[in-house]
C-alpha positions in Angstrom: 218.3 152.1 24.9 216.5 149.7 22.7 216.0 146.0 23.5 218.6 145.1 20.8 221.1 147.6 22.3 220.6 146.2 25.8 221.1 142.7 24.5 224.3 143.7 22.7 225.5 145.3 25.9 224.7 142.0 27.9 226.7 140.1 25.2 229.7 142.3 25.8 229.4 141.9 29.5 229.1 138.1 29.1 232.3 138.0 27.1 234.0 140.1 29.9 232.7 137.6 32.5 234.1 134.7 30.5 237.5 136.4 30.4 237.5 137.1 34.1 236.3 133.5 34.9 239.1 132.1 32.7 241.6 134.3 34.5 240.2 133.1 37.9 240.5 129.5 36.7 244.1 130.0 35.7 244.8 131.4 39.2 243.0 128.4 40.7 245.1 126.0 38.7 248.3 127.7 39.9 247.0 127.5 43.5 246.3 123.8 42.8 249.9 123.3 41.9 251.1 125.1 45.0 248.7 123.1 47.1 250.1 119.9 45.6 253.7 121.0 46.3 252.9 121.8 49.9 250.4 119.0 50.6 247.6 121.4 51.4 244.0 120.3 50.9 241.9 121.5 48.0 238.9 122.3 50.3 239.6 125.2 52.6 236.4 126.3 54.3 237.9 129.3 56.1 239.2 130.7 52.8 235.8 130.1 51.1 234.0 131.9 53.9 236.4 134.9 53.4 235.6 134.9 49.7 231.9 135.0 50.4 232.4 137.9 52.9 234.5 139.8 50.4 231.9 139.3 47.7 229.1 140.5 49.9 231.1 143.5 51.1 231.7 144.5 47.4 228.0 144.0 46.4 226.2 147.2 45.6 223.2 145.5 44.1 220.8 144.9 42.5 221.6 141.2 43.2 220.7 140.3 46.8 223.7 139.1 48.8 222.3 135.6 49.1 221.9 135.3 45.3 225.4 136.5 44.7 226.7 134.1 47.3 224.9 131.2 45.4 226.6 132.3 42.2 230.0 132.2 44.0 229.3 128.9 45.6 229.0 127.4 42.1 232.1 129.2 40.9 234.1 127.9 43.8 232.7 124.4 43.3 234.0 124.5 39.7 237.3 125.9 40.7 237.7 123.3 43.4 237.0 120.6 40.9 239.6 122.1 38.6 242.2 122.0 41.4 241.3 118.4 42.2 241.8 117.5 38.5 245.1 119.3 38.5 246.2 117.4 41.7 245.1 114.1 40.2 247.0 114.8 37.0 250.1 115.7 38.9 249.9 112.6 41.1 249.5 110.4 38.0 252.4 112.1 36.4 254.5 111.5 39.5 253.4 107.8 39.7 254.3 107.3 36.0 257.7 109.0 36.5 258.3 106.6 39.5 257.3 103.6 37.4 254.1 103.0 39.4 251.6 103.4 36.6 248.5 105.6 36.8 246.7 103.6 39.5 244.0 102.9 37.0 242.8 99.3 37.0 242.8 97.3 33.8 240.2 94.6 33.1 242.5 91.9 34.2 243.2 93.3 37.6 239.8 94.8 38.3 237.8 93.1 41.1 235.1 90.8 40.0 231.6 92.1 40.6 228.4 90.3 40.8 225.6 91.3 38.4 222.2 91.6 40.1 219.2 91.0 38.0 
């Protein structure tokens, strides 16, 4: 294959990765809703260790296991943040529905802070 053909192939693979990551993110959002409904924590270290073990078991190279694990650590960080955002949105929506506002402070009710120079 030529350099251009290889780069085109990588572009196709990148688009497939984006699709798969988006699908994974949608699943993580759904899990976030379920966690909110059942009061489960976003961070579940046992589950994350199982994910890393599954990824390493499926790895046939050429990426070393440690590098693949680093990639998945970042993916999981992003998915965990997505779940936290979903949970925060749901809590805010529930607070608004109950007439409690969003919990955000306005200028008038924010604590005074001292400016250091």
